C-alpha positions in Angstrom: 139.4 11.5 -125.9 137.4 11.9 -128.9 135.7 15.2 -130.0 132.1 14.3 -129.0 133.0 13.4 -125.3 135.2 16.7 -125.0 132.5 18.7 -126.0 130.0 17.2 -123.4 132.9 17.5 -120.7 133.2 21.2 -121.7 129.2 21.6 -121.8 129.1 20.1 -118.2 131.9 21.9 -116.7 130.3 25.2 -117.9 126.9 24.4 -116.4 128.6 23.8 -113.4 130.4 27.0 -113.3 126.9 28.8 -114.3 125.0 26.9 -111.8 127.7 27.7 -108.9 127.9 31.3 -110.0 124.0 31.7 -109.8 123.7 30.3 -106.4 126.4 32.7 -105.3 124.5 35.7 -106.4 120.9 34.1 -105.2 122.4 33.7 -101.9 123.7 37.2 -101.6 120.5 38.5 -103.0 118.8 36.8 -100.5 120.8 37.7 -97.6 119.6 41.5 -98.2 115.8 40.5 -98.1 113.2 40.9 -95.6 111.7 37.5 -94.4 108.4 38.5 -96.2 110.7 38.4 -99.4 112.6 35.3 -98.7 109.2 33.5 -98.4 108.0 34.6 -101.6 111.3 33.1 -103.1 110.9 30.0 -101.0 107.3 29.0 -101.6 107.4 29.9 -105.4 110.4 27.0 -105.3 108.4 24.9 -103.0 104.5 25.2 -103.4 102.5 23.8 -100.5 99.5 22.8 -102.6 97.2 23.9 -99.7 93.7 25.0 -100.4 91.2 27.2 -98.3 89.0 25.0 -96.2 86.3 28.0 -96.1 83.1 26.4 -96.5 84.1 23.0 -95.8 85.8 22.6 -92.5 88.6 19.8 -93.5 91.6 21.1 -92.0 93.9 18.1 -93.0 95.8 19.8 -95.5 96.4 23.0 -93.7 97.7 21.0 -90.5 100.1 18.7 -92.5 101.4 21.9 -94.0 102.1 23.9 -90.9 102.7 21.4 -88.1 106.4 20.7 -89.3 107.2 24.4 -89.1 106.1 24.8 -85.6 108.5 23.9 -83.1 108.8 23.1 -79.1 111.2 25.3 -77.3 112.7 24.3 -74.0 114.2 26.8 -71.8 116.6 26.2 -68.7 117.1 28.7 -66.1 120.1 28.6 -63.4 117.8 30.4 -60.7 114.7 32.1 -60.2 114.0 35.1 -57.8 110.9 35.0 -55.7 107.7 35.9 -57.5 104.0 36.7 -56.5 101.1 35.2 -58.3 98.5 37.7 -58.3 95.9 35.2 -59.4 95.0 37.4 -62.6 93.4 35.8 -65.8 96.2 37.8 -67.8 99.2 36.4 -65.8 101.1 35.8 -68.9 104.2 34.0 -67.2 102.1 31.6 -65.3 99.5 30.6 -68.1 102.4 29.6 -70.6 105.5 29.1 -69.1 104.5 26.1 -67.4 105.3 27.4 -64.0 103.6 26.1 -61.1 100.5 27.9 -60.1 99.3 29.3 -56.8 99.7 32.2 -54.5 102.1 32.9 -51.9 105.7 33.3 -51.9 108.3 31.2 -54.2 111.6 30.5 -52.8 114.8 30.6 -54.3 115.4 27.4 -55.9 119.2 26.1 -56.1 118.7 23.6 -59.2 118.1 24.6 -62.6 114.5 25.4 -63.5 113.0 24.2 -67.1 110.0 25.7 -68.9 108.8 25.4 -72.3 106.7 27.0 -75.1 106.5 27.0 -78.6 107.8 28.5 -81.6 107.3 28.9 -85.6 110.1 28.8 -88.3 110.0 31.5 -90.8 112.9 31.0 -92.8 114.6 27.7 -94.1 118.1 28.7 -92.7 116.7 28.8 -89.2 115.1 31.8 -87.8 112.3 31.2 -85.5 109.8 33.8 -84.0 108.3 33.2 -80.5 107.3 35.2 -77.5 109.6 37.2 -75.5 108.3 35.7 -72.2 109.0 32.4 -73.4 112.7 33.0 -73.8 113.3 36.0 -71.5 116.3 35.4 -69.2 116.7 31.9 -70.1 120.3 30.6 -69.9 119.8 27.8 -72.7 117.2 27.8 -75.0 116.7 24.2 -77.0 114.6 24.0 -80.4 113.1 20.4 -81.0 111.2 19.8 -84.5 108.4 17.3 -84.9 111.0 15.1 -86.7 112.5 15.0 -83.3 115.9 17.0 -84.4 117.5 19.1 -81.6 119.0 22.3 -82.0 120.4 25.1 -79.5 119.1 28.2 -80.5 121.0 31.7 -80.4 118.5 34.6 -79.1 118.7 37.2 -82.1 116.5 39.7 -80.1 113.7 40.2 -78.1 111.0 42.9 -77.6 108.8 43.2 -74.1 106.8 45.8 -76.1 105.5 43.4 -78.8 106.4 40.3 -76.8 108.2 39.1 -80.0 111.5 37.3 -79.9 113.7 36.0 -82.7 115.6 32.9 -82.7 118.2 31.6 -85.0 119.3 27.6 -85.2 122.1 26.4 -87.4 119.7 24.1 -89.5 119.4 24.4 -93.1 116.5 23.4 -95.3 114.1 23.5 -92.5 110.2 23.4 -92.9 108.8 27.0 -93.2 105.4 28.3 -92.1 104.2 30.6 -94.9 103.5 34.0 -93.4 99.9 35.7 -94.5 98.6 39.1 -94.0 96.8 40.1 -90.8 95.1 42.8 -92.1 92.9 40.4 -94.2 91.8 38.8 -91.0 88.0 38.6 -90.5 85.8 38.1 -87.3 84.3 34.7 -88.0 86.7 32.9 -90.3 88.2 29.6 -89.3 91.8 29.6 -87.8 94.1 26.7 -86.4 96.1 27.1 -83.3 99.4 25.2 -83.6 102.0 24.4 -80.5 103.0 22.0 -77.7 100.5 22.7 -75.0 100.3 21.0 -71.3 103.6 19.0 -72.0 102.2 17.3 -75.2 103.8 17.0 -78.4 102.7 18.8 -81.6 99.1 19.7 -81.3 96.5 21.4 -83.4 93.2 22.9 -82.6 90.4 24.6 -84.5 88.1 27.6 -83.9 87.0 31.0 -85.4 88.2 34.8 -84.8 86.4 36.2 -82.3 87.5 39.7 -82.4 90.4 41.8 -83.6 92.3 44.7 -82.6 91.8 43.4 -78.8 93.9 45.5 -76.2 94.1 43.5 -72.7 96.6 45.4 -71.1 99.0 42.4 -70.4 101.8 43.9 -71.9 101.8 47.0 -69.6 103.8 45.4 -66.9 102.5 46.3 -63.6 100.0 49.1 -64.9 96.3 48.7 -63.9 93.4 49.8 -65.9 89.8 51.1 -64.7 87.2 48.5 -65.3 87.7 45.4 -67.3 89.0 44.8 -70.6 86.0 42.6 -71.4 83.6 45.1 -70.5 82.0 46.9 -67.4 84.3 49.9 -67.2 86.1 52.9 -68.8 89.5 52.1 -70.3 92.2 53.7 -68.2 94.6 56.0 -70.6 97.9 55.0 -69.6 101.2 56.0 -71.4 102.9 53.0 -72.6 105.1 51.8 -75.2 103.4 48.6 -75.4 101.7 47.4 -78.6 98.6 45.5 -78.1 96.2 44.7 -80.8 95.7 41.0 -80.7 93.9 38.6 -82.7 91.2 37.2 -80.4 90.0 33.3 -80.9 88.1 30.5 -79.0 90.4 28.0 -81.1 91.8 25.9 -77.8 95.2 27.3 -76.4 97.0 26.4 -73.1 100.1 26.6 -71.4 102.9 25.7 -73.7 101.1 27.1 -76.8 102.6 30.7 -76.2 104.9 31.3 -79.2 103.1 28.8 -81.5 101.4 29.6 -84.7 97.8 30.9 -85.4 96.9 30.2 -89.2 93.8 30.7 -91.2 92.3 27.8 -92.8 94.8 28.0 -95.7 97.8 27.2 -93.3 99.0 30.8 -93.5 100.4 32.6 -90.5 98.3 35.3 -89.3 99.4 35.5 -85.7 101.9 34.1 -82.9 100.0 32.7 -79.7 100.7 34.8 -77.0 98.1 35.0 -74.0 94.7 33.7 -72.7 92.3 35.0 -70.2 91.0 32.2 -67.9 90.0 32.3 -64.0 91.3 28.8 -63.7 94.6 29.1 -65.7 93.7 26.7 -68.4 91.6 27.3 -71.6 88.3 29.3 -71.0 87.6 30.1 -74.4 89.6 33.3 -74.7 92.9 33.2 -76.7 95.0 36.0 -78.0 97.3 36.2 -80.6 99.7 38.8 -81.8 99.0 39.9 -85.5 101.7 38.6 -88.1 102.3 41.9 -89.7 103.7 43.2 -86.6 105.8 40.3 -86.2 107.1 40.5 -89.9 108.4 44.0 -88.8 109.8 43.3 -85.5 111.7 40.2 -86.9 113.3 42.1 -89.7 114.4 45.0 -87.4 116.6 42.4 -85.3 118.2 41.2 -88.1 118.7 44.3 -89.9 119.6 46.6 -86.8 120.0 44.6 -83.9 116.9 45.8 -82.0 113.6 47.3 -82.7 113.1 50.6 -84.5 110.1 52.5 -83.0 108.7 55.3 -84.9 106.4 57.8 -82.8 104.0 60.5 -83.5 104.7 62.3 -80.2 101.1 62.5 -78.7 99.3 61.1 -75.7 95.7 60.5 -75.9 92.6 58.5 -74.4 89.9 56.8 -76.3 86.6 58.6 -76.5 84.1 57.2 -74.0 80.6 58.5 -73.3 81.7 60.0 -70.2 84.7 61.9 -71.8 82.4 63.0 -75.2 79.9 64.5 -72.7 82.3 66.3 -70.6 84.2 67.5 -73.6 81.1 67.9 -75.9 82.4 65.6 -78.1 79.9 64.2 -80.9 82.5 61.5 -82.3 82.0 57.9 -81.7 85.1 56.9 -82.9 88.9 58.2 -82.6 91.2 59.4 -79.7 91.4 62.6 -78.1 94.6 64.3 -77.9 95.7 64.9 -74.3 99.3 66.7 -75.1 101.4 66.9 -78.1 105.2 66.3 -77.2 107.4 69.2 -77.5 109.3 68.6 -80.7 107.7 65.4 -81.8 106.1 64.7 -85.2 102.5 65.6 -84.1 103.6 69.2 -82.9 105.6 69.7 -85.8 102.4 69.1 -88.1 100.0 71.0 -86.0 98.2 68.6 -83.7 97.6 69.9 -80.4 95.6 69.0 -77.2 92.1 69.0 -77.8 92.2 67.4 -81.3 90.5 64.1 -82.3 92.4 61.5 -84.3 89.9 59.8 -86.6 91.8 58.2 -89.3 95.6 56.7 -89.9 96.5 56.2 -93.3 92.7 56.3 -94.5 91.8 53.6 -92.0 89.0 54.6 -89.2 90.6 54.7 -85.5 88.0 52.7 -83.7 90.4 52.5 -80.7 93.9 52.8 -79.6 95.0 49.3 -81.1 94.3 50.7 -84.4 96.8 53.6 -84.1 99.5 51.5 -82.0 99.7 48.8 -84.6 99.7 50.8 -87.4 102.3 53.1 -86.0 104.2 50.1 -84.6 104.9 48.5 -88.2 106.6 51.6 -89.0 110.3 53.0 -88.4 111.8 56.6 -87.7 111.5 58.4 -90.9 108.4 56.9 -92.4 105.6 59.3 -93.3 101.8 58.4 -92.1 99.0 60.4 -92.8 96.8 61.4 -90.0 93.0 62.7 -90.2 91.8 64.7 -87.2 89.0 67.1 -86.1 89.3 70.2 -84.4 86.3 72.3 -83.6 84.2 70.1 -86.0 86.4 70.8 -88.8 88.5 67.7 -90.5 92.0 68.2 -91.3 94.8 65.9 -92.9 98.4 66.0 -92.3 101.4 64.1 -93.2 103.6 63.3 -90.4 107.3 62.1 -90.4 107.7 59.8 -87.4 110.5 60.1 -85.1 112.7 58.0 -83.2 112.6 57.4 -79.3 115.9 59.5 -78.9 114.4 62.8 -80.2 111.4 62.2 -77.7 113.7 62.0 -74.8 115.6 64.7 -75.8 112.5 67.0 -76.1 110.8 65.6 -72.8 114.5 66.2 -71.0 115.5 69.3 -72.6 114.4 71.8 -69.9 115.8 69.5 -66.9 112.8 69.5 -65.3 110.2 67.0 -64.5 106.8 67.5 -65.7 105.8 68.0 -62.2 107.4 69.0 -59.1 108.8 66.1 -56.9 106.6 67.5 -53.9 103.3 67.8 -55.8 103.7 64.1 -57.2 104.8 62.8 -53.4 101.7 64.5 -52.4 99.5 63.0 -55.0 100.7 59.4 -53.9 98.6 59.5 -50.5 101.0 57.6 -48.6 103.4 57.5 -45.8 106.6 55.6 -45.6 109.5 54.8 -43.2 113.0 53.3 -44.1 112.9 49.6 -44.0 114.9 48.1 -41.1 118.2 46.2 -42.0 116.4 43.1 -40.7 113.8 43.6 -43.2 116.3 44.3 -46.2 118.2 41.2 -45.4 114.9 38.8 -44.9 113.9 40.3 -48.5 117.3 40.0 -49.8 117.0 43.7 -51.0 119.8 46.4 -50.7 117.3 49.6 -50.4 113.9 49.9 -49.2 111.0 52.2 -48.0 108.0 50.4 -46.3 104.7 51.8 -47.2 102.8 52.4 -43.7 99.8 53.9 -44.9 97.5 54.3 -47.8 95.2 57.5 -47.9 92.0 57.1 -49.7 91.5 59.3 -52.6 95.1 59.1 -53.5 97.1 57.5 -56.5 98.1 54.4 -54.3 94.7 54.1 -53.2 93.2 54.2 -56.8 96.0 51.8 -58.2 95.6 49.3 -55.2 98.9 49.6 -53.4 98.9 48.1 -49.9 100.2 48.6 -46.5 103.7 46.7 -45.9 104.9 47.1 -49.6 108.7 47.4 -49.4 109.6 49.8 -52.4 113.2 49.1 -53.5 113.4 51.8 -56.5 111.5 54.6 -57.8 111.9 55.5 -61.6 115.1 53.4 -61.6 116.8 55.0 -58.4 117.3 53.2 -55.0 115.2 54.6 -52.1 116.1 54.2 -48.6 114.5 57.6 -47.1 111.4 59.6 -47.4 113.7 62.3 -48.6 115.0 59.7 -51.4 111.4 59.0 -52.4 110.9 62.4 -53.2 114.2 63.0 -54.9 113.3 59.9 -56.8 109.8 61.4 -57.9 111.7 64.4 -59.3 113.1 62.4 -62.3 109.6 61.5 -63.5 109.3 61.7 -67.1 106.0 62.3 -69.1 104.0 62.1 -65.9 104.7 58.2 -65.5 106.0 56.8 -62.2 107.9 53.6 -62.1 108.4 52.0 -59.1 110.0 48.3 -57.8 109.4 46.6 -54.7 108.5 43.2 -52.7 104.9 42.8 -51.4 104.3 41.8 -47.9 103.9 38.2 -48.8 107.4 38.2 -50.7 106.6 38.7 -54.2 108.2 40.7 -56.6 106.4 44.0 -57.9 106.7 46.3 -60.7 104.2 49.1 -61.2 103.8 52.1 -63.5 101.0 54.5 -63.2 100.5 58.2 -64.2 100.7 60.9 -61.9 97.3 61.9 -63.4 94.5 59.7 -63.5 
């Protein structure tokens, strides 16, 4: 071999070694990045070339860039229990999961049940975000791309409190939807909704952002509110770990769109479509998407920790309404009224107490509970947050270090006592019970139960619409078979929230959570 050839061979070999080493280091570095950081690297190497369509509603480029990264999710279930349709316009399972509609009892089905939804690829190595309710309790999850490639997906994590789930498929070099910044979303701007609605293949619709920071009560399973989330009544302050701060859009969304992408006109992901409000079960002008900034945090938590790390301020609060302002002599228009500060919580440690009015979080005006819940929901235990509050007309600002759920549970259970006596809570229910007969339990397929025989006017059950004939099987996670069992279970109530499970007179599964004080 001549000298020139040897030199050339040496150069090629050296280059290959260097390139291989670089790729090895790059892959290790990518493994430690958040999804947002990975996307910056990905789109630096793969520019989309998509330009904003604002001012000129031509969405062809955005549609071409996004559609390949929105997938069809097909789920299979070996069995489904009886469920009761309540006819609610916010029945998320009905509206998006493709299950049959209509009231009445649904019988157990022997054959496998199939349903479908949508998902969004957020990294080229196969991570996909969707809704929790799309994949919850599924025995098999199948992902189909627009190019017809099919993968079986592994569930990495799911979070009912935000309705977000993260999947993983074994594909490489998959098309990715670029994540945007939901903090920059403005009412009136053009948006596109992508998904697989009504059994159709990849579909895109256009509309505008109708509102931001919407709290529609859909994630507080079984919890009922005073009035209507679209107006006509005061909000009901329920203690809940659910985070609702939806982007509302009039882009057409239907069954099957759930878990799909809501993007801006530049093709950047700003939300994950999650719900619709409709009296008919199909599009009626109101669609809701989870802000992508919250999605990023939840997805990163699943990969890094295996579950969601929630930070808590440690307060219970209610929105300021005209009625509350008059009652308390409050002059504030915006803000949240502190009803209590959890013992040992971050707020109490910082000096916040009952009667204070939370007005800003990290400098952002608190116009309602969604502003605070989403901001805190994007943080973890140990993170610091600046809270501005008013006490007796004077404004103060404190820096809180968020605490984890474990510390709150420890604080609330430190004394070993319920927040109220079991007898007091029992009397507040305003109801009478008898043990369910053995025949009734067998008919409903339950092992425990008491029957609600009377609901008194003015009691908690009357207020929240609990009906006679309801068979309550569990209270606060404890099986109940007698009046004594009911009172004993009520004695384990935490933070003044009672949780019960049962079966309605029509045979539908019921889960309710409601406050002792209302």
